C-alpha positions as CSV (number, residue, x, y, z in Angstrom):
1,M,-29.0,-171.7,34.9
2,L,-28.0,-174.3,32.4
3,A,-24.3,-174.9,32.0
4,M,-23.0,-176.7,29.0
5,F,-19.5,-178.2,28.8
6,V,-17.8,-179.5,25.6
7,C,-14.9,-181.9,26.0
8,V,-12.3,-182.1,23.1
9,N,-10.5,-185.4,22.6
10,A,-6.9,-184.5,22.8
11,H,-5.9,-187.6,20.8
12,A,-8.5,-187.1,18.1
13,Q,-7.3,-188.6,14.8
14,I,-6.2,-186.4,11.9
15,N,-7.4,-187.1,8.4
16,T,-4.3,-187.3,6.3
17,G,-6.2,-188.2,3.1
18,S,-4.0,-191.3,2.6
19,T,-5.5,-193.9,0.4
20,G,-3.0,-196.6,1.5
21,S,-2.2,-197.3,-2.1
22,D,1.5,-197.8,-1.4
23,G,0.7,-200.4,1.3
24,A,2.8,-200.6,4.5
25,L,6.4,-199.3,4.7
26,D,7.5,-202.0,7.1
27,Y,11.1,-203.2,7.5
28,S,10.6,-205.0,10.8
29,S,11.4,-208.4,9.3
30,L,15.0,-207.3,8.6
31,T,17.3,-208.6,11.3
32,N,20.7,-207.3,10.1
33,S,21.9,-203.8,9.7
34,T,20.6,-202.7,6.4
35,N,20.7,-199.6,4.2
36,I,17.5,-199.1,2.2
37,V,17.5,-196.8,-0.8
38,I,14.1,-195.6,-2.1
39,D,14.1,-194.4,-5.7
40,M,11.5,-191.6,-6.0
41,H,11.3,-191.6,-9.8
42,D,8.1,-193.8,-9.7
43,H,6.5,-191.0,-7.6
44,P,7.0,-187.9,-9.6
45,N,5.0,-185.8,-7.1
46,G,7.0,-187.2,-4.2
47,I,3.7,-188.2,-2.4
48,Y,3.5,-191.7,-0.8
49,Q,0.3,-193.1,0.5
50,Y,1.0,-195.7,3.3
51,T,-1.2,-197.7,5.7
52,Y,1.5,-197.5,8.4
53,V,5.3,-197.1,8.7
54,T,7.8,-199.1,10.8
55,I,11.5,-198.5,10.5
56,P,13.5,-200.6,13.1
57,N,16.7,-199.5,14.7
58,N,18.9,-201.5,12.4
59,V,17.7,-199.8,9.2
60,T,18.7,-196.6,7.5
61,V,16.5,-195.3,4.7
62,T,17.9,-192.9,2.1
63,F,16.4,-191.6,-1.1
64,I,17.1,-190.9,-4.8
65,P,15.3,-187.7,-5.7
66,N,12.8,-187.9,-8.6
67,G,13.1,-186.0,-11.8
68,N,11.2,-183.0,-10.5
69,N,13.3,-182.9,-7.3
70,T,10.1,-182.7,-5.2
71,P,10.1,-182.8,-1.4
72,L,9.2,-186.2,0.2
73,T,5.7,-186.6,1.5
74,W,4.4,-189.6,3.5
75,L,0.7,-189.7,4.1
76,V,-0.1,-192.4,6.6
77,Q,-3.4,-193.9,7.6
78,S,-2.4,-195.0,11.1
79,N,0.9,-194.8,13.0
80,V,4.6,-194.1,12.2
81,L,7.4,-195.6,14.2
82,I,11.0,-194.6,13.4
83,S,13.5,-196.4,15.5
84,G,16.2,-196.4,12.8
85,T,17.2,-193.5,10.5
86,V,15.4,-191.5,7.8
87,N,18.1,-189.6,5.9
88,I,17.4,-186.9,3.4
89,C,20.7,-185.0,3.9
90,G,22.4,-183.0,1.2
91,Q,25.4,-184.6,-0.5
92,S,28.8,-183.6,0.9
93,V,31.8,-182.7,-1.2
94,N,33.7,-185.7,-2.4
95,G,37.2,-185.0,-1.2
96,V,38.4,-181.9,-3.1
97,S,36.1,-182.5,-6.1
98,S,35.1,-179.3,-8.0
99,Q,31.6,-180.7,-8.5
100,G,29.1,-179.3,-6.0
101,G,27.0,-181.8,-4.1
102,V,23.3,-182.4,-5.0
103,G,20.6,-181.7,-2.5
104,G,18.4,-184.2,-0.7
105,P,14.8,-184.6,-2.0
106,G,13.5,-181.0,-2.6
107,G,16.9,-179.6,-1.6
108,Y,19.1,-177.5,-4.0
109,Q,22.3,-178.2,-5.8
110,A,25.6,-176.7,-4.6
111,G,27.9,-174.5,-6.6
112,N,30.9,-175.9,-8.4
113,G,34.5,-174.9,-7.7
114,V,36.3,-173.1,-10.6
115,T,40.0,-172.9,-11.1
116,G,41.2,-169.6,-12.4
117,G,38.0,-167.7,-12.1
118,S,34.9,-167.1,-10.0
119,A,33.2,-170.1,-8.4
120,T,29.5,-170.8,-9.0
121,S,26.9,-170.0,-6.4
122,G,24.7,-172.5,-4.7
123,Q,21.2,-172.9,-6.0
124,G,18.1,-172.0,-4.0
125,P,16.7,-168.9,-2.4
126,G,19.4,-168.8,0.2
127,G,22.3,-170.2,-1.9
128,G,25.9,-169.5,-0.9
129,T,28.0,-167.3,-3.1
130,D,31.6,-168.0,-4.0
131,G,32.8,-167.8,-0.4
132,A,31.2,-164.5,0.4
133,I,27.7,-165.4,1.6
134,C,27.0,-168.7,3.5
135,A,24.0,-170.8,2.4
136,N,21.0,-170.1,4.6
137,Y,17.4,-171.0,5.2
138,N,16.1,-167.5,5.9
139,Y,13.1,-168.0,3.5
140,G,9.7,-169.7,3.6
141,N,7.8,-169.6,6.9
142,Q,7.6,-171.4,10.3
143,F,4.6,-173.5,9.1
144,L,6.6,-175.0,6.3
145,I,3.8,-174.4,3.8
146,P,4.9,-174.6,1.1
147,L,7.6,-177.2,2.0
148,L,11.0,-176.1,0.7
149,G,14.4,-177.8,1.0
150,G,17.7,-176.3,1.9
151,S,19.9,-174.2,-0.4
152,G,23.3,-175.3,-1.8
153,G,26.6,-174.0,-0.6
154,G,28.8,-171.9,-2.9
155,G,31.9,-173.3,-4.6
156,A,35.4,-172.3,-3.6
157,V,36.8,-168.9,-4.5
158,S,40.3,-170.2,-5.2
159,S,42.5,-173.1,-4.2
160,D,46.1,-174.1,-4.1
161,L,45.0,-177.7,-5.0
162,G,45.7,-177.4,-8.7
163,N,42.6,-178.4,-10.7
164,N,40.7,-179.6,-7.7
165,T,39.0,-176.4,-6.6
166,P,36.4,-177.7,-4.1
167,G,32.6,-177.4,-4.8
168,G,30.0,-176.8,-2.0
169,G,27.7,-179.1,-0.1
170,G,24.1,-179.7,-1.3
171,G,21.1,-178.4,0.6
172,G,19.3,-180.7,3.0
173,G,16.1,-182.2,1.7
174,A,12.5,-181.6,2.8
175,I,10.0,-184.1,4.2
176,L,6.4,-184.0,5.5
177,I,5.2,-187.0,7.5
178,A,1.5,-186.9,8.3
179,A,-0.1,-189.7,10.3
180,S,-3.7,-190.0,11.3
181,S,-2.8,-191.3,14.7
182,S,0.8,-191.0,16.1
183,I,4.4,-190.4,15.1
184,A,7.1,-191.9,17.3
185,V,10.8,-190.9,16.7
186,V,13.1,-193.1,18.7
187,G,15.8,-193.1,16.1
188,S,16.5,-190.1,13.9
189,I,15.2,-188.0,11.0
190,T,18.0,-186.0,9.4
191,A,18.0,-183.3,6.7
192,I,21.5,-181.9,7.3
193,G,23.2,-179.8,4.7
194,G,26.0,-181.4,2.8
195,F,29.5,-180.6,4.1
196,G,31.8,-178.3,2.3
197,T,35.6,-178.1,2.8
198,T,37.1,-176.3,5.7
199,Y,40.0,-175.1,3.6
200,H,39.8,-172.8,0.6
201,G,36.2,-172.3,0.7
202,G,33.8,-175.0,-0.5
203,Q,30.8,-174.0,1.6
204,G,28.4,-176.3,3.4
205,G,24.7,-176.5,2.3
206,S,21.9,-175.2,4.5
207,G,19.8,-177.6,6.5
208,G,16.5,-178.7,5.0
209,A,13.0,-178.9,6.4
210,I,11.1,-181.5,8.5
211,R,7.4,-181.2,9.2
212,L,5.5,-183.8,11.3
213,V,1.7,-183.8,11.5
214,A,-0.1,-186.2,13.9
215,S,-2.5,-186.3,16.8
216,K,0.5,-187.3,19.0
217,I,4.2,-186.9,18.5
218,F,6.5,-188.6,21.0
219,G,9.9,-190.4,21.4
220,N,13.4,-189.6,22.6
221,G,15.2,-189.6,19.3
222,Q,16.8,-186.8,17.3
223,I,15.4,-184.5,14.5
224,N,18.3,-182.6,12.9
225,V,18.3,-180.0,10.2
226,S,21.8,-178.6,10.9
227,G,23.8,-176.8,8.2
228,G,26.8,-178.5,6.7
229,S,30.2,-177.7,8.1
230,A,31.9,-174.7,6.5
231,C,29.2,-172.2,7.3
232,G,25.9,-173.8,6.2
233,G,22.9,-172.4,8.1
234,P,20.3,-174.5,10.0
235,G,17.0,-175.4,8.4
236,R,13.5,-175.6,9.9
237,I,11.4,-178.1,11.9
238,R,7.7,-177.9,12.5
239,F,5.4,-180.0,14.7
240,D,1.7,-179.8,14.1
241,T,0.0,-181.9,16.8
242,Y,-2.6,-181.9,19.6
243,D,-0.2,-183.7,21.9
244,N,3.6,-183.0,21.8
245,E,5.3,-185.5,24.1
246,F,8.6,-185.6,22.2
247,T,11.6,-185.5,24.7
248,G,14.4,-186.0,22.2
249,S,16.7,-183.5,20.6
250,V,15.5,-181.0,18.0
251,I,18.4,-179.3,16.1
252,G,17.4,-176.4,13.9
253,Q,14.8,-173.5,13.8
254,F,11.8,-175.1,15.6
255,S,8.2,-174.2,15.9
256,S,5.1,-176.1,17.0
257,G,1.3,-175.7,17.3
258,F,-1.5,-177.1,15.2
259,Q,-2.1,-175.9,11.7
260,P,-4.5,-178.3,10.0
261,I,-3.6,-177.8,6.4
262,I,-1.4,-180.8,5.3
263,I,-1.1,-180.4,1.5
264,P,-2.6,-177.1,0.3
265,S,-5.3,-177.4,-2.3
266,V,-4.8,-175.6,-5.7
267,G,-5.6,-172.0,-5.3
268,Q,-5.6,-172.1,-1.5
269,L,-2.3,-170.1,-0.9
270,P,-0.6,-167.1,-2.5
271,Q,1.6,-167.9,-5.4
272,L,4.2,-166.0,-7.5
273,T,5.3,-167.0,-11.0
274,V,8.0,-165.3,-13.0
275,T,6.2,-165.2,-16.4
276,S,8.6,-163.3,-18.5
277,V,12.1,-161.8,-18.5
278,G,12.9,-159.0,-20.9
279,G,9.8,-159.9,-22.9
280,V,10.9,-163.6,-23.2
281,P,8.2,-165.9,-21.7
282,G,9.4,-168.2,-19.0
283,S,8.9,-172.0,-19.0
284,A,5.5,-173.2,-17.9
285,S,7.3,-175.8,-15.7
286,P,10.5,-174.1,-14.7
287,T,13.3,-176.4,-13.5
288,G,15.9,-173.9,-12.3
289,V,18.6,-176.0,-14.0
290,L,21.3,-173.9,-15.7
291,S,22.1,-176.6,-18.3
292,T,18.6,-176.3,-19.7
293,P,17.5,-172.7,-19.2
294,D,13.9,-171.8,-18.6
295,A,14.4,-168.5,-20.6
296,V,17.2,-167.3,-22.9
297,L,17.8,-163.6,-23.5
298,S,19.6,-162.0,-26.4
299,A,23.1,-160.7,-25.6
300,Q,21.8,-157.4,-27.2
301,Q,19.3,-156.8,-24.3
302,N,20.1,-153.6,-22.5
303,N,19.9,-153.3,-18.7
304,P,17.8,-152.7,-16.7
305,I,15.6,-155.6,-17.9
306,P,11.9,-155.8,-17.0
307,I,10.7,-159.0,-15.2
308,V,7.0,-159.7,-15.0
309,V,5.7,-161.5,-11.9
310,S,2.2,-163.0,-11.9
311,C,0.6,-163.1,-8.4
312,T,-2.3,-165.3,-7.2
313,N,-4.2,-164.7,-4.0
314,L,-2.0,-161.8,-3.0
315,P,-3.3,-158.3,-1.9
316,L,-2.7,-155.5,-4.3
317,N,0.3,-153.2,-3.6
318,S,2.2,-156.0,-1.8
319,L,6.0,-155.6,-1.8
320,I,7.5,-158.0,-4.4
321,T,11.2,-158.7,-4.4
322,V,13.0,-160.2,-7.5
323,S,16.3,-161.8,-6.6
324,I,18.9,-163.1,-9.1
325,T,21.7,-165.5,-8.1
326,P,24.2,-165.5,-11.0
327,A,26.3,-168.5,-11.8
328,N,29.3,-166.2,-11.4
329,G,29.4,-163.1,-9.1
330,S,27.3,-161.7,-6.4
331,P,23.5,-161.8,-6.2
332,V,21.3,-158.7,-7.1
333,S,17.8,-157.8,-6.2
334,A,15.1,-155.2,-6.9
335,T,11.6,-154.4,-5.6
336,G,8.3,-153.3,-6.9
337,Y,4.5,-153.7,-6.3
338,N,1.7,-155.7,-7.8
339,T,-0.4,-152.7,-8.8
340,T,-2.4,-154.2,-11.7
341,G,-5.2,-156.6,-11.4
342,T,-7.2,-158.0,-8.4
343,L,-6.6,-160.1,-5.3
344,S,-7.1,-163.3,-7.2
345,S,-4.9,-162.3,-10.1
346,S,-2.4,-159.5,-10.4
347,T,1.0,-158.6,-11.9
348,A,4.1,-156.7,-11.0
349,T,6.7,-155.5,-13.4
350,I,10.1,-154.9,-11.8
351,S,13.2,-153.7,-13.6
352,I,16.5,-155.1,-12.6
353,V,20.1,-155.1,-13.8
354,I,20.8,-158.7,-14.8
355,P,24.5,-159.8,-14.9
356,R,25.7,-161.5,-18.0
357,G,25.7,-165.3,-18.1
358,G,23.4,-167.9,-16.5
359,G,21.7,-167.5,-13.2
360,L,18.6,-168.2,-11.1
361,I,15.6,-165.8,-10.7
362,Y,13.3,-165.9,-7.7
363,A,10.3,-163.8,-6.7
364,T,9.1,-163.3,-3.1
365,A,6.4,-161.3,-1.5
366,A,5.8,-159.6,1.8
367,T,2.4,-158.4,3.1
368,S,0.8,-157.6,6.4
369,N,-2.6,-158.9,5.3
């Protein structure tokens, strides 16, 4: 009898696809405590291609989101050592300012406080609503594909602070660090939701998302996606690795395993697009910014209003949910099915009562396939 044994190298390298075009991110030459701010505007897709990364214990790195507000992605050819701090937290409320905090990279803006009326809701799929619903991260999936940031907290309902009705805290950002060899976290990676106010209702933002991909992940540091104080919910953390030797603290919704897709190729995953609202085509590149709407409806439109959702790589007859978070008032939703088309390309038309004024529209799908 011939017996054949195959041994798998537990520390096999992962191909991150990094070209190394951004060189090394290495601050080891800095001897004093230093705050480094990286402006992401020169990387509109948020993807950095490093040879290696070294952040010493005296360095804190923060980020200015790019114009597309993409998540932050580090593709690294060799090792990552984080002894200092990588901070992609949402912005907290500035005192009792009525202006809601902005999110970290890929995170969502918080709602503003409004004196004498209804406060605005936080942006994002789990945005907080004028003191009634806390910002949450009950969307996406445990694999963090696609990578989504945290949702913003809602602004205050009312206040006895005169014209300073507090806004909410911004959602924590989203980061993917993929290293061909190892990732060591001795310091911290934080994607905490921005803090709201503990009095009169400016809500905290939800925590963001941190995904680490490497052959080995180790260290005794901290990885934190807590929600901001004043009821922000926790975000998600994902380890994809052959060898998890991390002994530090992990604060948030955590999962681990090895899922080899780092950045999905075009057409690899299901995708939903809101293509029209009440017959008005949506923007080809939606921003979700209320000051520059992606679609404008006539005030003469009668409810309910049909919303067309285009589906890619989604089985027919999947349950589609359209949710609307209005700038003022409570969110609404309606469901339907993609009954027209094929697996590769189908559509669903869902009628929903849309509140007057501005708001954000999202489409999600659920399927057992």
